[in-house]
C-alpha positions in Angstrom: 81.0 101.8 99.3 82.1 98.2 99.7 83.6 98.9 103.1 80.1 99.5 104.5 79.1 96.0 103.4 82.3 94.1 104.1 83.9 96.2 106.9 87.2 96.9 105.3 89.1 97.2 102.1 91.5 94.3 101.3 92.6 95.3 97.8 92.7 98.5 95.8 93.1 98.6 92.1 94.3 102.1 91.3 94.4 102.4 87.5 94.2 105.7 85.7 95.5 107.0 82.4 95.2 109.7 79.9 96.9 110.4 76.5 96.9 113.9 75.1 98.7 114.0 71.8 101.0 117.0 71.8 104.5 118.2 71.0 107.0 120.3 73.0 106.4 123.3 70.7 102.6 123.1 70.9 101.1 126.3 72.3 98.9 124.1 74.6 101.8 122.0 75.8 101.8 123.2 79.4 98.0 122.8 79.7 98.2 119.2 78.3 101.1 118.4 80.6 99.2 119.7 83.6 96.1 117.7 82.8 98.2 114.5 82.2 100.1 115.1 85.5 96.8 115.6 87.4 95.4 112.3 86.1 98.5 110.1 86.3 99.9 111.3 89.6 97.3 113.3 91.6 94.5 110.9 90.7 96.5 108.0 92.0 97.5 109.7 95.2 94.0 111.0 95.9 92.5 107.6 95.6 95.1 106.0 97.9 94.5 108.8 100.5 90.7 108.2 100.3 91.2 104.4 100.7 93.7 104.5 103.6 91.2 104.6 106.5 89.5 101.5 105.1 92.7 99.6 104.4 94.2 100.3 107.8 91.1 99.3 109.7 91.9 96.3 111.9 
């Protein structure tokens, strides 16, 4: 990890995306929605939480 080399993290580029073509009446709609939500929201939050100790480091 770069924090070991440089001591801290000054910037975080948090970019994730997924596109699952579906329609509201698709039988797999809920599964597609859950996967999309996991990537778009949970993925972003998890990366921020993992980076926080290195961003806050004085």
